[in-house]
C-alpha positions in Angstrom: -40.8 -10.4 -7.7 -38.8 -13.5 -6.5 -36.7 -13.2 -10.1 -36.0 -9.7 -9.1 -35.0 -10.4 -5.4 -32.6 -12.8 -7.0 -31.4 -10.2 -9.1 -31.0 -8.4 -6.0 -29.6 -10.3 -3.6 -25.7 -11.2 -2.7 -24.2 -14.3 -1.9 -22.5 -14.5 1.2 -19.6 -15.7 0.0 -19.4 -12.7 -2.4 -19.8 -10.0 1.0 -16.9 -12.4 2.3 -15.3 -11.7 -0.7 -15.9 -8.3 -0.6 -14.5 -7.6 3.2 -11.3 -9.4 2.3 -10.3 -7.6 -0.8 -11.7 -3.8 1.0 -9.2 -4.1 4.0 -6.4 -5.7 1.6 -7.1 -2.3 -0.6 -7.3 -0.4 2.5 -3.8 -1.7 3.6 -2.0 -1.5 0.6 -3.6 2.3 0.0 -2.1 2.9 3.2 1.3 1.3 2.5 1.6 3.6 -0.1 0.6 6.8 1.2 3.2 6.4 4.2 6.1 7.5 1.8 4.4 10.8 1.6 3.0 10.8 5.1 5.0 14.2 5.7 4.2 16.1 2.6 0.5 15.4 2.5 -0.7 15.4 5.9 1.5 17.1 8.4 1.8 21.0 8.7 5.6 21.1 7.2 3.9 19.7 4.0 2.2 21.3 0.8 -1.1 21.7 2.8 -0.7 22.9 6.7 -4.1 23.0 8.8 -4.2 27.1 8.4 -5.0 26.6 4.2 -6.9 22.9 4.9 -9.3 24.7 6.9 -9.4 27.6 4.0 -10.4 25.5 1.2 -12.0 22.3 2.7 -15.8 21.6 2.7 -17.3 22.0 6.1 -18.8 18.8 6.3 -15.5 17.0 5.6 -14.5 16.2 9.2 -10.8 14.7 9.9 -9.4 13.5 13.1 -6.0 13.9 10.9 -6.3 17.7 11.2 -6.1 17.3 15.3 -2.6 17.7 15.0 0.0 18.7 12.6 3.0 16.8 13.9 4.4 13.3 12.0 3.5 11.6 15.0 -0.2 11.8 15.1 0.0 10.7 11.2 2.2 7.9 12.2 -0.5 7.0 15.2 -3.7 7.2 13.0 -2.1 5.2 10.3 -1.1 2.3 12.5 -4.5 2.3 14.1 -6.3 2.2 10.7 -3.9 -0.6 9.8 -4.8 -2.6 12.9 -8.3 -2.0 11.8 -8.2 -3.1 8.9 -6.2 -6.4 9.7 -9.2 -6.9 11.5 -11.6 -6.7 9.0 -9.2 -8.7 7.0 -9.8 -11.6 9.3 -13.0 -10.9 10.1 -12.7 -10.2 13.7 -15.9 -8.2 14.9 -16.3 -7.2 11.2 -18.5 -4.4 11.4 -16.9 -2.7 14.1 -13.5 -3.1 12.5 -15.3 -2.1 8.9 -17.1 1.1 11.1 -14.0 2.1 12.5 -11.6 1.8 8.8 -14.5 3.9 7.4 -14.0 6.6 9.9 -10.4 6.7 9.6 -10.6 6.3 5.7 -12.9 8.9 5.7 -10.9 10.9 7.9 -7.7 10.3 5.9 -9.2 11.4 2.4 -10.3 14.6 3.9 -7.4 15.2 5.4 -6.1 16.5 1.9 -8.4 16.3 -1.5 -5.6 17.7 -3.7 -4.3 14.6 -4.3 -7.9 12.7 -4.3 -8.8 10.7 -7.2 -12.1 9.1 -8.3 -10.3 5.7 -7.0 -10.6 7.0 -3.4 -14.2 8.0 -3.7 -15.4 4.6 -4.4 -13.1 3.0 -2.0 -15.1 5.0 0.9 -18.2 4.6 -0.5 -17.9 1.0 -0.5 -16.7 1.2 3.0 -19.6 2.5 4.0 -22.1 0.3 2.2 -20.1 -2.6 4.1 -21.6 -1.4 7.5 -25.2 -2.5 6.2 -24.0 -5.7 5.3 -23.3 -9.0 6.9 -19.2 -9.2 5.5 -18.2 -11.2 8.5 -20.9 -14.1 7.7 -18.1 -16.3 5.8 -14.5 -17.3 6.3 -14.0 -14.7 9.2 -13.4 -14.9 12.7 -16.6 -14.3 13.7 -18.0 -17.3 11.4 -15.7 -19.7 13.4 -17.4 -18.6 16.8 -20.8 -19.9 16.0 -21.9 -21.4 19.3 -23.4 -24.5 17.4 -19.6 -25.4 17.4 -19.5 -25.7 20.8 -21.4 -28.8 20.8 -19.7 -30.4 17.6 -16.9 -28.6 15.6 -17.8 -30.5 12.4 -21.6 -29.8 12.6 -21.3 -26.8 9.8 -24.5 -24.5 9.6 -23.8 -24.1 5.8 -23.3 -26.4 2.4 -20.6 -25.1 0.4 -22.9 -26.5 -2.5 -26.0 -24.9 -1.9 -27.0 -20.9 -2.5 -26.5 -18.3 0.2 -28.3 -15.7 -0.7 -28.6 -12.0 1.5 -31.4 -9.7 0.0 -32.0 -6.6 2.0 -32.2 -2.6 1.3 -28.0 -2.3 1.3 -27.9 -4.9 -1.1 -30.3 -3.1 -3.6 -28.1 0.1 -2.7 -24.8 -1.3 -3.2 -25.5 -3.0 -6.1 -27.0 0.2 -7.7 -24.3 2.2 -6.0 -21.7 0.0 -8.2 -24.0 0.5 -11.4 -24.0 4.1 -11.2 -20.0 4.4 -11.3 -20.6 3.4 -14.9 -23.8 4.4 -16.2 -23.6 8.1 -14.6 -19.6 8.3 -16.7 -21.4 6.9 -19.5 -24.0 10.1 -19.4 -21.5 12.8 -18.8 -19.0 11.3 -21.3 -21.0 13.9 -24.0 -17.7 15.0 -26.1 -17.8 14.5 -29.8 -14.3 12.5 -28.9 -16.9 10.2 -27.3 -20.2 10.2 -29.6 -19.0 11.3 -32.9 -15.2 10.8 -34.0 -14.8 7.9 -31.6 -11.4 8.9 -30.6 -11.5 9.3 -27.2 -9.4 5.8 -26.6 -6.8 7.3 -28.6 -6.4 10.5 -26.8 -6.2 8.8 -23.9 -3.4 6.7 -24.3 -1.6 9.4 -25.7 -1.5 11.0 -22.4 2.1 10.7 -21.9 2.2 11.1 -18.0 -0.9 8.5 -18.0 -0.1 5.9 -20.5 1.8 2.6 -19.6 4.3 1.2 -22.5 1.5 -1.2 -23.4 -1.1 2.0 -24.0 1.7 3.6 -25.9 2.4 0.9 -28.2 -1.2 0.3 -28.8 -1.5 4.5 -30.4 0.1 2.8 -33.6 -3.7 1.1 -34.2 -6.0 4.1 -34.5 -8.7 2.2 -36.0 -8.6 -0.7 -33.4 -8.8 2.6 -30.5 -12.0 3.5 -32.2 -13.7 0.5 -31.5 -12.4 0.6 -28.1 -13.8 3.9 -27.6 -17.4 2.4 -29.0 -16.8 -0.6 -26.8 -16.2 1.3 -23.3 -19.2 3.4 -24.2 -21.4 0.4 -24.7 -20.5 -1.4 -21.7 -20.7 1.8 -19.9 -24.2 2.0 -20.7 -25.4 -1.7 -21.7 -23.6 -3.7 -19.0 -25.3 -2.2 -15.8 -28.7 -3.1 -17.4 -27.5 -6.5 -18.3 -26.4 -7.8 -14.8 -29.8 -6.5 -13.6 -32.0 -8.8 -16.1 -33.7 -12.1 -14.3 -33.8 -13.9 -17.5 -31.7 -15.4 -18.8 -30.6 -15.9 -15.1 -27.5 -16.8 -14.1 -26.0 -16.2 -17.8 -26.9 -12.2 -18.1 -25.3 -11.5 -14.8 -22.1 -13.2 -15.9 -21.9 -11.5 -19.2 -22.5 -8.1 -17.6 -19.7 -8.7 -15.1 -17.0 -10.2 -17.3 -17.8 -6.9 -19.7 -17.2 -4.7 -16.8 -14.1 -6.7 -15.4 -12.9 -6.2 -19.0 -12.7 -2.7 -18.9 -11.0 -2.4 -15.8 -8.3 -4.9 -17.2 -7.7 -2.8 -20.6 -7.3 0.3 -18.2 -4.7 -1.8 -15.6 -2.6 -2.5 -18.7 -3.1 0.8 -20.5 -3.1 3.3 -18.0 -1.2 4.3 -15.0 -4.4 5.6 -12.7 -3.2 4.1 -9.9 -5.5 1.8 -7.7 -8.7 2.6 -10.0 -8.4 -0.5 -11.7 -8.1 -2.7 -8.3 -10.6 -0.6 -6.5 -13.1 -1.2 -9.3 -12.6 -4.7 -9.3 -13.2 -5.3 -5.9 -16.5 -2.9 -6.3 -17.5 -5.7 -9.0 -17.3 -8.8 -6.0 -21.5 -8.0 -5.0 -22.1 -8.7 -8.1 -20.9 -12.5 -8.3 -23.6 -14.9 -8.1 -24.3 -17.8 -6.4 -24.3 -20.3 -9.0 -20.8 -19.3 -9.6 -19.8 -20.2 -5.8 -21.5 -23.7 -6.3 -19.8 -24.2 -9.8 -16.6 -23.8 -7.9 -17.4 -26.1 -4.7 -19.1 -28.5 -7.2 -15.6 -28.8 -8.9 -13.8 -28.9 -6.6 -11.4 -32.2 -6.3 -10.6 -33.9 -2.8 -7.3 -32.1 -1.5 -4.9 -33.9 0.5 -5.6 -30.8 2.7 -9.2 -32.2 3.9 -6.8 -35.2 5.5 -5.8 -33.4 8.2 -7.2 -33.4 11.5 -6.8 -31.1 14.6 -6.8 -31.9 17.8 -7.4 -29.6 20.8 -7.4 -29.9 24.2 -11.1 -29.9 25.8 -10.2 -28.9 29.0 -8.7 -25.8 27.9 -11.2 -22.8 27.6 -9.7 -21.2 24.5 -8.3 -24.0 22.5 -11.2 -24.9 20.9 -11.6 -21.1 19.4 -8.1 -21.1 18.0 -8.4 -24.4 16.2 -11.9 -22.9 15.1 -10.3 -19.7 14.0 -7.7 -21.5 12.1 -9.5 -23.9 10.3 -12.0 -20.9 9.0 -8.8 -18.7 7.6 -6.7 -21.4 6.3 -8.1 -24.7 5.7 -11.3 -26.2 4.3 -14.5 -26.8 6.5 -13.7 -30.9 5.8 -10.9 -30.9 8.1 -11.9 -32.4 11.1 -11.7 -31.1 14.8 -11.9 -33.9 17.6 -10.9 -33.2 21.5 -7.4 -35.1 22.0 -8.8 -36.8 25.0 -11.1 -39.2 22.6 -7.6 -40.4 21.3 -5.3 -42.0 23.4 -2.3 -41.9 21.3 -3.1 -38.4 20.1 -3.5 -37.1 24.3 -0.3 -39.1 24.7 1.2 -36.7 22.5 -0.3 -33.9 23.9 0.7 -34.7 27.6 4.1 -35.3 26.5 5.1 -32.3 24.6 2.1 -30.1 26.3 1.1 -29.2 22.6 -2.1 -29.2 20.9 -1.4 -31.5 17.9 -2.0 -31.5 14.1 -2.4 -35.0 11.8 -1.3 -34.3 8.4 -2.5 -35.7 5.5 0.3 -38.2 5.6 0.0 -39.4 9.1 2.8 -37.3 10.6 2.2 -35.4 13.7 3.2 -31.7 14.6 3.0 -30.1 17.5 4.0 -26.8 18.7 5.1 -23.7 16.3 5.7 -26.3 13.4 1.8 -27.3 13.8 1.3 -23.9 13.1 4.1 -23.4 10.0 2.3 -26.8 8.4 -1.7 -25.3 8.4 -0.2 -22.1 6.8 1.6 -24.1 4.0 -1.7 -25.6 2.9 -3.0 -22.6 0.8 -0.7 -21.4 -2.3 -1.6 -17.5 -0.4 0.0 -18.7 2.8 3.3 -20.4 1.7 4.9 -17.5 1.7 4.0 -16.9 5.3 5.1 -20.6 6.1 8.5 -19.7 4.5 8.8 -16.7 6.8 7.9 -19.0 9.7 10.3 -21.3 8.7 13.2 -19.0 9.3 15.2 -20.0 12.3 15.2 -16.7 14.2 11.4 -16.9 14.0 10.8 -20.4 14.3 12.8 -19.8 17.5 10.6 -16.7 18.6 7.1 -19.0 17.7 8.8 -21.4 19.6 9.1 -19.0 22.8 5.1 -17.3 22.2 3.8 -20.8 22.0 5.5 -22.0 25.0 4.7 -18.9 27.1 0.7 -19.7 25.9 0.7 -23.5 26.8 1.8 -21.9 30.3 -0.7 -19.6 30.4 -3.7 -21.3 29.1 -5.8 -20.0 32.3 -4.9 -16.4 31.4 -5.5 -17.1 27.7 -9.0 -18.4 28.3 -10.0 -15.4 31.0 -8.6 -12.7 27.7 -10.6 -15.0 25.1 -13.7 -15.3 27.2 -14.0 -11.4 26.5 -12.3 -10.8 23.1 -13.7 -14.1 21.3 -16.5 -14.7 22.6 -19.4 -17.5 20.8 -21.7 -15.6 19.0 -23.8 -16.0 15.9 -23.0 -13.5 13.0 -26.4 -11.4 12.7 -27.7 -11.8 9.4 -31.3 -10.8 9.2 -31.4 -6.8 8.5 -32.8 -4.5 11.1 -35.5 -2.4 10.2 -33.4 0.7 11.4 -30.3 -0.4 9.1 -33.0 -0.7 6.0 -34.6 3.0 6.4 -30.7 4.0 6.7 -30.0 2.1 3.8 -33.0 3.8 2.2 -32.5 6.9 2.4 -28.5 7.1 1.7 -29.6 5.2 -1.7 -31.9 7.7 -2.4 -29.7 10.4 -1.5 -26.8 8.6 -3.9 -29.3 8.4 -6.7 -30.9 12.2 -6.4 -27.2 13.2 -6.3 -26.0 11.6 -9.4 -28.8 12.5 -11.3 -28.5 16.4 -10.4 -25.0 16.0 -11.6 -25.9 15.8 -15.0 -25.6 18.7 -17.4 -28.2 21.8 -16.2 -29.4 19.5 -13.4 -27.5 20.9 -10.1 -29.9 23.8 -9.5 -32.1 20.8 -8.4 -29.9 19.1 -6.3 -31.3 19.5 -2.2 -29.0 21.3 -0.1 -29.6 19.5 3.1 -29.1 15.9 1.4 -25.8 16.8 0.1 -24.6 18.3 3.2 -25.3 14.8 4.9 -23.7 12.9 1.9 -20.9 14.8 2.4 -20.4 13.9 6.0 -20.5 10.4 5.1 -18.2 11.0 2.0 -21.0 9.5 -0.3 -20.9 13.1 -2.3 -19.9 11.5 -5.4 -19.0 12.4 -9.3 -18.3 9.7 -11.7 -16.7 12.2 -14.6 -13.5 9.3 -15.7 -12.9 11.1 -18.8 -15.9 13.2 -19.4 -17.2 15.0 -20.8 -13.9 14.4 -23.0 -10.2 12.9 -22.2 -7.6 15.0 -21.9 -5.7 16.4 -25.3 -2.5 17.8 -23.8 0.3 15.8 -21.6 2.1 17.5 -19.3 4.8 17.8 -16.6 6.3 20.6 -14.8 9.7 22.4 -14.5 10.3 24.5 -11.5 13.4 26.8 -12.1 14.9 28.7 -8.2 17.6 31.5 -8.2 19.6 31.2 -5.0 20.2 34.2 -2.8 23.6 34.4 -4.4 22.2 34.4 -7.8 22.8 31.0 -9.1 20.2 29.4 -11.0 18.8 25.7 -9.7 16.2 22.9 -10.6 14.1 22.3 -8.0 12.2 19.6 -9.9 14.5 17.4 -10.1 12.5 14.6 -12.0 12.3 16.9 -15.4 15.3 19.2 -16.7 14.4 22.7 -17.3 16.7 22.7 -20.6 16.3 25.5 -23.2 14.1 23.1 -25.9 11.5 22.2 -23.0 11.7 18.7 -24.7 11.7 15.9 -22.8 14.2 12.9 -23.1 11.2 10.2 -23.2 7.8 10.0 -24.0 7.2 8.0 -20.8 6.1 11.3 -18.9 4.7 9.4 -16.1 8.7 8.5 -14.5 8.4 12.6 -14.0 5.9 12.2 -11.0 6.9 10.6 -7.7 3.5 8.9 -8.0 0.1 9.2 -8.9 -1.1 11.3 -6.5 1.6 13.9 -7.0 0.6 13.9 -10.7 -2.8 14.5 -9.2 -1.2 17.2 -7.0 0.5 18.9 -9.6 -2.3 19.0 -12.1 -4.1 20.8 -9.6 -0.9 23.1 -9.2 -1.5 23.8 -13.1 -5.5 24.1 -13.7 -6.4 25.6 -9.9 -7.9 28.9 -9.9 -7.2 29.0 -6.1 -4.2 30.6 -5.5 -3.9 29.9 -1.7 -3.1 26.2 -3.4 -0.4 27.2 -5.1 1.0 29.4 -2.2 1.3 26.7 -0.1 3.0 24.6 -2.5 5.6 27.7 -2.8 5.7 27.7 0.7 6.5 23.7 1.1 9.1 24.4 -1.4 11.1 27.5 0.1 11.2 25.1 3.8 12.0 21.6 2.1 14.6 23.0 0.0 16.1 25.7 2.4 16.8 23.4 5.6 19.0 21.4 3.3 21.6 23.9 3.1 22.8 25.7 6.4 24.7 28.4 4.1 22.2 31.5 3.5 23.4 32.4 0.3 22.7 28.7 -0.8 18.7 29.2 0.0 16.7 29.3 -2.7 15.4 33.3 -3.1 13.0 33.1 -5.7 11.4 30.2 -8.0 9.0 29.8 -10.9 6.5 26.6 -11.6 6.0 26.1 -15.3 4.5 23.4 -17.2 5.3 22.1 -20.5 2.3 21.0 -22.8 2.5 18.3 -25.5 -1.0 18.7 -27.7 -2.1 15.4 -29.0 -3.4 15.0 -32.7 -4.9 12.2 -34.7 -3.0 13.2 -37.7 0.1 11.6 -37.1 1.8 15.3 -37.0 4.5 16.3 -34.5 3.0 17.3 -31.2 2.6 21.1 -30.5 4.5 21.9 -27.3 3.9 24.6 -24.9 5.6 26.2 -21.9 3.5 28.8 -19.4 4.5 29.7 -16.5 2.0 28.9 -13.7 3.0 30.3 -10.8 6.5 32.9 -9.3 7.1 32.5 -5.4 9.9 34.2 -3.3 11.0 32.4 -0.2 12.6 35.8 1.1 10.6 39.2 1.4 13.6 41.1 -0.3 12.5 38.8 -3.4 9.2 40.3 -3.6 8.6 42.6 -6.5 6.2 44.5 -4.7 8.5 45.2 -2.0 11.2 46.2 -4.5 8.9 48.6 -5.9 8.1 50.3 -2.6 11.4 50.5 -1.8 
């Protein structure tokens, strides 16, 4: 039983890494989405709210649908970024995780036409973070442990010791991560995966997915057959290996490295957006305590450890600030002392009206320069330290610091409520355990009933519950077999004056249909637009195509004020290049997917009536 508990526990430092990487990915995802905010999330875009209501699932809520204006989206994006920053530094970690989850689910639900598996994994991991003590280490929450009030150098934990955490939520999140691999392997039933072993060749032959490395490796089909077998082998076997209690921790580390190797290969060979990075984030929960203990044991004393932070003990919030800075920027070996206990330091503090940082070389820093010195201690924060050194920012930073120093009573009152002393609650609650158990059973049943022929056994009420919290998942990447065609769109339009025009300038409407390059990924603005255009090609729902047609009419016709120059009618075509394993020239086909008219007088039905 102890061995099983060890396998299903997660080190608190691994949970901290999960929190940090989760927050960074949410911020990166928000940043990338901002470039298409109007097109994807407003009423003037590809999916107005009137169409969203018609095609969305009833259990998928969205705050982003409250308004179709761009301003509303900017506001929600900004709030989401603020909450993600709070999650990043571990300020009220559980609350920030909850708020981030609500806005992320809302954002994904607003436009599922551009959603990929990475989005599903991101929201799933955000959900499970709600049940885990993600703020117990390397966070503002950890810095405000009440025991630091008596002795700032009395550390409650040692880095060279395991720090395991076990609960129903750790069981659920570990299996959640492993389900991604195991069930996608079960869904890969095509002959390309299990008979011919040419699935990897077909994957890197997708010219609208392949990177230059992926395109280069096509010349080694035998190696790609081995790669196909390796992918399927790892997805089946690695989830079992990481759960083996013996030999521990060798089995866990080997399985973890096997899974990580898949995502490294995907990252190098395929343009699939943030998916590989999100996968790396999810694997952090599998990092065993022995890795952190090993890193701590091999850590050599650094110059940073000689830094001493001095604070004003008569200041109600100064101790909190230096504790937070040490937790986030430095190591726990850095000492913190009241300035009043050292006459020389106290004299500097009184003269400068400032805290004092004593560097490793004995030099003293005050005001904004002290802050900059701390940021310069770790390579990850050195770019910030360089920015802080820019004269205008130095001046602004100095002004901010002087204002804070001159308003210590005000800041003390503010931080008394916003930064209270509190211990991070690690012990799981009974209610939390029961909720985690329910949803663990739910995702297990949902994944099993997602297998071929099993859908009829899926409980409706449980499915609706999973939909409400965005745990309705299906890991079918390149399953049951990868695509065998590379595609790109051509949209040919006719102006009201009869002129022909190209409405998709990333590709040319040449009579040969041939692209000038095999790197078809460049024919899409980004991976979300590629996802959407493939939806336009493959969907049977003409409401989606019609909404996109209306979007093209609006966006193009508002550019020109001259009515004869407006688009009257256009055709959405897709060119397909069929992959083969014989080295023969690819068969090329062109198919019109949708015809759209921007004005009623171009409607062939109306013309016929007239």
